[in-house]
Steps between C-alpha positions, in 0.01 A plus 500: 500500500827661617335615822363152568844346451658761724238442771551123477878536522469727803261256667729201431793695638342508848397132503765289679687274255418185697128572461516490119490147360550401137338187361566327170507164329795347325581172337804284551568309183648166598622409152723790407863487399769762464596602150832635620783309659866498584767302323879507488661715233462361144237248615140555395253489792250218474170488685314171538125541544270219605221434253238428766339819623374565850216727596487864604434584864284808576599700809307777680707731722422799720793708621559813700812703569556261791504194274268208422148548635356187344558264212327204344577244233210344311455218259335673205434862408376761746145626481258694723428205729868419550584866558228519766642185662844664500360809671303305760758228577826694467452875540222523757672269753817707459304822560345364819842506666565866411394816681154609385549774240430531128706294255496565126518215250612612155437252219523508123196531279438131427127424484472273804640774728173683432280208604289546814661348808 
């Protein structure tokens, strides 16, 4: 296992940084509030929180050392079909404008990243 890790690290060392892309999902929670605040001395901070909650917004982002490669905001959770749509509609058009050479997309181990594209 040590040799495999060493070989991988040596291989990654020669790949240009801009050719390595990282892809992940995140959620923006639209109904959060800070639990910490500022107040003048001897005055207790008070936070007012609305009782009506909004919804979370899922975001898919691919980035390289050069910055944002592609991003997408969906209504509802990501799955294999939405991930494929992200690849086809966001990443492939971006790649078409780049010089033809290998690019490496590194993603986490979520199940829909393993789905056939």
